[in-house]
C-alpha positions in Angstrom: -19.9 12.0 -8.7 -20.6 15.5 -6.2 -20.7 14.8 -2.7 -21.1 16.7 0.8 -19.9 15.1 4.0 -22.3 15.5 7.0 -20.7 15.2 10.4 -22.0 11.7 11.9 -19.2 11.9 15.2 -16.1 12.8 15.2 -13.5 11.4 12.8 -17.2 9.7 10.7 -18.7 11.7 8.0 -21.5 10.2 5.9 -22.1 11.4 2.5 -25.1 13.2 1.7 -24.6 14.1 -2.2 -25.0 17.8 -2.0 -22.0 19.1 -4.5 -19.2 21.9 -2.8 -19.9 25.3 -4.5 -16.5 27.0 -4.5 -16.3 30.8 -5.5 -16.3 31.2 -9.0 -13.3 32.7 -10.4 -9.7 32.4 -9.8 -9.0 28.2 -9.9 -8.6 26.7 -7.1 -5.1 25.9 -6.3 -4.2 22.7 -4.9 -0.2 21.3 -4.5 1.4 17.8 -4.8 4.1 15.9 -4.3 4.3 12.4 -5.0 7.9 10.8 -4.7 7.0 6.7 -5.9 5.0 4.9 -8.0 2.9 3.8 -6.1 2.1 7.5 -4.4 1.7 8.8 -8.5 -0.8 6.5 -8.5 -2.7 7.5 -5.1 -2.1 10.6 -6.2 -3.7 10.5 -9.8 -6.8 8.5 -8.2 -6.6 11.6 -5.6 -6.9 14.2 -8.4 -9.9 12.3 -10.4 -11.8 12.5 -7.2 -11.5 16.4 -6.7 -12.2 17.2 -10.0 -15.1 15.4 -9.9 -15.6 16.7 -6.3 -15.3 20.4 -6.9 -16.8 20.7 -10.5 -18.2 23.2 -11.9 -15.4 25.0 -10.7 -12.0 25.2 -12.1 -9.1 23.5 -10.1 -5.2 23.1 -10.8 -2.7 20.8 -9.4 1.1 22.0 -9.2 3.9 19.7 -7.6 5.8 16.4 -8.5 4.1 13.1 -9.5 5.0 10.6 -12.4 3.1 9.9 -15.5 -0.5 9.3 -13.8 -0.7 12.2 -11.9 0.5 14.2 -15.0 -1.9 12.4 -17.1 -4.9 14.4 -15.3 -3.3 17.3 -15.5 -0.5 18.2 -13.0 1.9 20.8 -13.5 5.3 19.5 -12.7 7.9 21.6 -11.0 10.8 19.4 -11.0 11.3 15.8 -12.8 9.3 13.1 -10.3 13.0 11.2 -10.8 14.8 13.7 -8.7 13.2 12.3 -5.6 14.1 8.6 -6.7 16.6 7.6 -3.8 17.1 3.9 -2.2 18.7 2.7 0.8 20.6 4.8 3.4 23.5 6.0 1.8 22.0 7.6 -1.3 20.1 9.9 0.7 22.6 11.3 2.0 24.7 11.6 -0.9 22.1 13.4 -2.3 21.3 15.5 0.3 22.7 18.6 -0.9 20.4 17.7 -4.2 17.0 17.5 -2.3 17.4 20.5 0.5 17.8 22.9 -2.9 14.8 20.7 -4.2 13.0 20.9 -1.2 13.5 25.2 -0.2 12.3 25.4 -3.9 8.9 23.8 -4.2 8.4 25.4 -0.4 9.2 29.0 -2.6 6.8 28.1 -4.8 3.9 26.9 -3.4 4.3 30.3 -1.5 4.6 32.7 -4.2 1.6 31.1 -5.9 -0.5 31.1 -2.7 -2.1 27.6 -3.3 -5.1 27.4 -1.3 -4.1 23.5 0.2 -1.0 21.3 -0.1 -1.0 17.1 -0.1 2.0 15.0 0.5 1.0 12.1 -0.8 3.3 9.3 1.4 7.3 9.8 1.0 7.0 10.5 4.6 10.5 12.3 5.5 10.3 14.4 2.6 6.7 15.6 2.9 6.7 16.1 7.0 9.2 18.5 5.8 7.9 20.3 3.3 4.6 20.3 5.0 6.1 21.7 8.1 7.5 24.5 6.2 4.0 25.1 4.5 2.1 25.3 7.7 3.7 27.8 8.9 3.4 29.9 6.3 -0.8 29.2 7.0 -0.9 26.9 3.7 -3.6 24.0 4.7 -1.9 20.8 4.6 -2.8 17.0 4.8 -1.0 13.6 4.5 -1.8 11.1 2.1 -0.8 7.8 3.9 -0.3 7.3 7.6 3.5 5.9 8.3 3.3 2.9 10.3 2.9 4.2 13.5 1.2 1.1 14.9 3.9 -0.8 14.4 7.7 1.7 14.8 7.9 4.9 16.8 4.6 5.7 17.6 6.0 9.2 18.6 6.0 9.9 14.8 2.3 11.0 15.7 3.5 14.4 17.3 5.2 14.9 14.2 2.8 14.3 11.8 0.5 16.8 13.7 2.7 19.3 14.1 2.8 19.2 10.0 -0.6 18.0 8.8 -4.0 19.3 9.4 -4.9 16.2 8.4 -4.2 12.6 8.1 -5.4 10.2 5.9 -5.1 7.0 7.2 -5.3 3.5 4.8 -6.3 1.1 7.4 -8.9 1.2 10.5 -6.7 0.8 13.4 -4.2 4.1 12.5 -6.9 7.0 13.1 -7.1 5.9 16.8 -3.2 6.5 17.2 -3.7 10.6 16.8 -6.5 10.7 19.3 -4.2 12.6 21.7 -3.1 15.2 19.2 -5.0 18.1 17.5 -5.3 16.6 14.0 -8.2 15.3 11.8 -7.2 11.8 11.5 -9.7 9.8 9.4 -9.6 6.3 7.7 -10.6 6.8 4.1 -10.1 2.8 3.1 -7.7 1.1 1.4 -7.0 1.5 -2.9 -6.1 -1.7 -3.3 -8.9 -2.9 -1.6 -11.1 -0.7 -4.4 -9.3 -1.8 -7.1 -9.4 -5.7 -6.9 -13.4 -6.7 -7.1 -15.0 -9.4 -4.8 -14.4 -12.2 -7.6 -10.9 -11.0 -8.4 -9.7 -14.7 -7.1 -12.6 -16.5 -8.4 -12.4 -20.1 -9.8 -13.1 -18.8 -13.3 -10.4 -16.3 -12.7 -8.0 -19.1 -11.6 -8.4 -20.7 -14.7 -8.1 -17.5 -17.1 -4.8 -16.6 -14.8 -3.4 -20.4 -15.5 -4.2 -20.7 -18.8 -2.0 -17.0 -19.4 0.5 -18.9 -17.7 0.6 -22.1 -19.1 0.5 -23.4 -16.4 -1.4 -27.0 -16.2 -5.4 -26.6 -14.4 -4.9 -30.1 -12.8 -1.9 -29.2 -10.7 -1.2 -27.3 -7.5 -0.1 -23.6 -8.2 2.0 -22.1 -5.0 3.4 -18.5 -5.3 6.4 -17.5 -3.7 6.8 -13.6 -3.2 10.3 -13.1 -1.4 10.4 -9.6 -1.7 11.2 -7.0 -4.6 14.6 -5.9 -3.1 17.8 -7.7 -4.2 18.4 -8.3 -0.5 15.3 -9.5 0.6 15.4 -12.3 -2.3 18.9 -12.8 -1.3 17.5 -13.6 2.1 14.1 -15.3 1.6 14.2 -17.0 -2.0 16.4 -20.2 -1.2 14.6 -21.4 2.1 10.9 -20.8 0.2 12.3 -22.8 -2.6 13.7 -25.6 0.0 10.1 -25.4 1.7 8.5 -25.6 -2.0 11.0 -29.2 -2.7 9.5 -30.3 0.3 5.7 -29.9 -0.5 6.6 -31.1 -3.9 7.7 -33.8 -2.1 4.8 -34.4 -0.1 2.3 -33.9 -2.7 3.6 -36.6 -4.6 2.7 -39.3 -2.4 -0.8 -38.1 -2.9 -0.8 -38.1 -6.3 -0.8 -34.2 -7.1 2.1 -32.4 -8.7 3.3 -28.7 -7.5 4.2 -26.0 -9.8 5.7 -23.2 -8.1 5.4 -19.3 -9.4 7.5 -16.7 -8.6 6.6 -12.9 -10.0 9.7 -10.8 -10.7 9.4 -6.8 -10.7 12.3 -6.3 -12.8 15.0 -7.7 -14.9 17.2 -7.2 -12.3 15.6 -9.5 -10.2 14.6 -12.0 -12.6 18.3 -12.5 -13.4 19.0 -12.7 -9.2 15.8 -15.3 -9.1 16.9 -17.3 -12.5 20.2 -17.7 -10.8 19.3 -18.6 -6.9 17.0 -21.2 -8.1 19.2 -22.8 -10.6 20.3 -26.0 -7.5 16.3 -26.4 -7.6 15.6 -27.2 -11.2 13.7 -30.3 -9.7 11.0 -28.3 -8.5 8.9 -26.8 -11.4 9.4 -23.2 -11.2 7.7 -20.2 -13.8 10.3 -16.7 -13.3 7.5 -14.2 -14.0 8.6 -10.7 -15.2 6.1 -8.3 -13.6 3.7 -7.9 -10.7 2.7 -10.5 -8.1 -1.0 -10.0 -9.1 -1.6 -12.9 -12.3 0.6 -15.6 -10.4 -1.9 -15.0 -7.0 -4.9 -15.4 -8.9 -3.2 -18.3 -11.1 -1.7 -20.2 -7.8 -3.9 -22.0 -5.0 -1.5 -21.3 -2.0 1.2 -18.5 -1.8 4.1 -18.1 0.7 4.7 -14.3 1.1 7.4 -12.4 2.7 6.0 -9.7 5.3 4.3 -6.6 3.4 1.8 -5.2 1.2 1.9 -8.4 -0.5 0.2 -10.0 2.5 -2.2 -7.2 1.9 -3.1 -8.4 -1.8 -2.8 -12.2 -1.0 -5.7 -11.4 1.4 -7.8 -9.4 -1.4 -7.5 -12.4 -3.8 -8.8 -14.7 -1.0 -5.5 -16.8 -1.3 -4.5 -19.4 1.9 -0.9 -17.8 2.7 1.8 -18.5 5.3 3.8 -15.2 5.5 7.3 -15.1 6.3 10.2 -12.4 7.1 13.9 -12.7 7.6 16.6 -10.1 8.5 20.3 -9.8 8.7 21.1 -10.5 12.9 21.6 -7.0 13.1 18.9 -5.5 11.7 16.6 -7.9 13.3 17.7 -7.5 16.9 17.2 -3.5 16.0 13.7 -4.5 14.9 12.7 -6.4 17.1 13.2 -4.7 20.0 11.4 -1.3 18.1 8.1 -3.5 17.0 5.5 -2.4 18.7 2.5 -4.7 17.2 2.4 -8.6 18.1 1.7 -9.5 14.1 3.5 -8.5 10.9 0.9 -10.1 8.5 -1.3 -7.4 7.7 -4.4 -9.5 7.4 -3.5 -10.7 11.3 -3.1 -6.4 12.2 -6.6 -5.8 10.7 -7.9 -8.9 12.2 -6.4 -8.5 15.3 -5.2 -12.6 15.9 -3.6 -14.8 13.8 -5.4 -15.4 10.6 -2.5 -16.3 9.0 0.7 -18.5 10.1 4.0 -15.8 10.6 7.2 -17.5 10.6 10.2 -14.9 11.6 13.7 -15.3 11.8 15.1 -18.6 13.4 11.2 -20.1 13.1 11.5 -19.5 8.9 13.0 -23.0 8.3 12.4 -24.6 4.9 11.2 -27.2 7.3 8.5 -25.0 9.4 7.3 -23.4 5.8 6.6 -26.4 4.3 4.6 -28.0 7.4 2.4 -24.6 7.9 1.6 -24.6 4.1 0.2 -27.9 4.0 -1.6 -26.7 7.0 -3.5 -24.2 5.3 -3.7 -26.2 2.1 -5.5 -28.5 3.7 -7.9 -26.0 6.2 -8.6 -24.6 3.1 -9.9 -27.9 1.2 -11.8 -28.6 4.2 -13.3 -26.0 6.2 -15.5 -24.1 3.9 -15.6 -21.0 6.2 -11.6 -20.6 5.9 -11.8 -17.5 4.1 -14.8 -15.7 5.0 -12.4 -13.4 7.4 -10.9 -12.1 4.6 -14.2 -11.8 3.0 -15.2 -9.0 6.0 -11.6 -7.2 6.1 -11.6 -6.7 2.0 -15.3 -5.2 2.4 -14.0 -2.6 5.2 -11.2 -1.7 3.6 -12.7 -1.0 0.3 -14.9 1.5 1.7 -13.6 4.0 4.1 -15.4 5.6 6.8 -17.2 8.0 4.3 -18.4 4.6 2.3 -17.0 5.8 -1.2 -13.2 4.2 -1.3 -10.3 5.5 -0.6 -10.0 8.3 -3.7 -12.9 9.9 -2.9 -13.1 9.7 1.0 -9.4 11.9 0.6 -10.9 14.1 -1.8 -13.6 14.7 0.6 -10.9 15.2 3.2 -9.1 17.7 1.2 -12.3 19.2 0.2 -13.3 19.9 3.9 -10.0 21.5 4.5 -10.4 24.1 2.0 -14.4 24.7 3.9 -12.1 24.6 7.3 -9.2 26.6 6.8 -11.9 29.5 4.4 -10.9 28.4 1.2 -14.6 27.2 -0.1 -17.5 29.0 1.1 -19.2 27.4 3.7 -22.8 27.9 2.7 -23.3 24.1 0.3 
């Protein structure tokens, strides 16, 4: 669908269903850079929406991205894996090659006279690149605001220096940019658009349990200790201890517990297999794959703080959120954190929708009690998850009412209009 946005108020737009008409001739040149698989997904959705927005005019995408963006027609300037760095030490060791890549990309974008550049997440590298391009007169946008609501709010100044627009996934984020000369707009969250409202229905739960080979009459508990080895090492043992306590309590009520632990990689599965050996008395399924199917199959979840709390909310699963860090890392984080909550549902609702247990409070006994309380609440209160439904609807649509990919594409089109790269008579 090709739409134009009519300004309704500052930072708020409404679709009016009129096509943009860029000049016929040379294609519109848009630079893109995604450095991670999650950014590759966002970039592919943005490219699809931009091609729909700008029809029948040609648009050419150039930059860096993964297989999904390449499938949408991205002209790649370097191997996607060139940006795959982890931890603190590896980026320092690879700094010379990363700097060389940055200079080559910037020079290519400037020489190609691209009409706009969109940095997709991957904040440090993209901010440096966006700042360089902006100083050369190229329109820039950043897709996915850094977590300024939680850490280092002074970064909003840096974002404003580097990007003309920033596309925010959460509705509370644009307010942090109001004091700066930047158009920050809430476009919605792609995960909320991707997951339908009935994804966690009873029929979906039954189908997922069957897919995983779970007993349909037993209570399912999903344990999500994190995707990194360090997180699993800290989180899995107390989570399984809590699951053992829950299993013991449920047996006194004539109910059996089955635990499902999603593992994103063979390395994580091997680690989980090893750490879970002392808990063989608790039925466990170690699932190699994403958390989506286990969350749908289960009735309750114990989740490490992070994006998984959002996915659990969108699937309407009662949850307890927990997190543990190393001692010194926790002290630094404690004094740096600017939000009273760590769970995304609580941050969105500005109130404690789900229990949070952090550091010393994250004991097996406390997790067990919280899990039992959430399960009992979900069984006795028919309105228990209604707040999840409201948040899902808001996140799925964004300000434009069209969802994240289309909202981001509309923002890019607006940027092209403002910078004179498209005619204003549309």
